[in-house]
N, C-alpha and C positions, 0 to 999 in steps of 0.2 A: 210636527209628525213629517217625516219623509214619505213622499208618496211614490216616488219612483223607484221600483226595484232593480231594473237593469236597463242598460241602453239595447234595444232591440234592433232597428234598423233605419236605414235613411232611404226615403223615396224620392225618385226623380223621374217626372214626367218626360217621355221623349216621343219624337214623331217616328221614328224607325226602331222598332223595339229590337228588330234581329240584328241591326248593325250595331245599337249600343250593346247589346248583350253579347256579341261577337268580341267587341272592344274588350270589356271587363273579363271575358273568359281568357282572352289572350294575355292579360295580365296575369292570370293564375285562378281567379275566382272560379267557383264550380257552380252550375245551375242547381239551385235546391228543388226548384219546381216550378212550373208555369201554370197560367190557368186565366180564366175570364170571371170577371164579377159585374153583375149589374141587377138591377132591381133595387128595392127599399132600401136596402143596407147601404150600399155605395151612394145612393142619391141622398140619403140622410147624413152620412157622414163628410160627403165633399159638399154637400149643400147644391149639388148640381142636379136639376131635373133631367131624366132620361140618361144618366150617366152610365156607360159601359166601356169597361176597360179590360186589356189584356195586359198581364202581369208576367214578369219574370223574377223569380227570387234568387239572389246569387248570395254565395257564403265563402269565406276565405277557406282555405283548405284546411287548416288547424282549428275550425270554429270560430266563434265570436260574433260580432256584430254583422249583420247582413244588409244587403243594398238591394232595394225595391227598384226596378225599372218598370214603368208602366206608360201605356200608350192609350188614349182616349180613341175609341171607335166612334163613340157618340157622347157629346157632341163634339164637332172638330175641335183639335188641340188650339190652344192659342199661343201664337209664338212670342218667344221671349227675344231678348238681343244674344245671338250666338256669338258675338265679341265682348260681351260682359268682362270687365277685369276684375280682378280679386277685391276691389274697393266697392264693387257695386252693392247695393242693398240686396237681401235675400242669401240664398244658400250660397256661400264663399266657395268651398270646395270640397271634394270627398278625398280622403287622404288614404294611403296605403304603404306599409313598411314592405320595403323589397329587398332582397338578399344581395343584388347587384344593380345598384341604381343606373349605372351607363348602359348595361345589358337591357334593361327595362325600357329606358328612354329610345335606345337602338331599336328594339322591337317595336314600339309603338309607332316610330318614325317610319319603319319599313312599311307600316300600313297607311301612312300619310297623315299622321298626327304628329305635330310638332311642339317644341317647347314655346312656352310664353315669354320666357325670358333666358336665363341660364341656369346652370347648375352651381348652387350657392353651398358653402359649407359654413357652419356654425360652432365655433369655439372647439375644434377640432374633435367634436362630438357626432355630428350629423351631417349629411349630405342630402339636399333637397332639391327639387325641380317641380316646375307648374308645367303641365303638358295640357294642351287644349285637345279634348277628346271629341267623340261625336256630340255634333248638335251643340257645340260651344261649351260643354260641361268641362270645368277646371278639375283636373286629376293632380293632386299632389302626391309624388312619390318620393319618399325618403329612405335614407339608409344609415343604419347605426354604424359610426366609425369609431376608432381610438378606444 
C-alpha cells in the first residue's frame, strides 16, 4: 500500500530566518506565508520540550513543492557544520531548476554566495552548479539544455 500521496516540502532550520528567506526569494521563490508555532503540537512533533519556532514557507512561482525555513526561538539552535560538503550525512542539498544558470550564479555571487566547485554539464542535457547559500546550505541550481 502506498502511503505517500505527494511531496509537500523540505524543511531547513536556520539561525537567521530573514537572510535565508531573502536568499531564496532572490532566486525567485515566493513567500507563501510566515508564522510562529509553539506549544504542545510542535513539542510533540519535534520531541523538543519548550520548542518555539518562527517559520517562512516559500514556494516556486509556478507551484510545486515548498521550502520551509524555520528558526528556533527556544531552545537555542544547535549549530551544524556550515562547511559540510555534499558527501556529509544528512540533507545533501536543495535543488532548483533555473532558466539561466549563469545569471542565477551571478545573482547569488553578487550577494556574496559562491560556487562550491564549478558549473558542470552532463551529456549535453543539463548544466548544474552547487552554491553555498546562507548558513552553509548547499543549493543545487540546474538548467535544462539541448
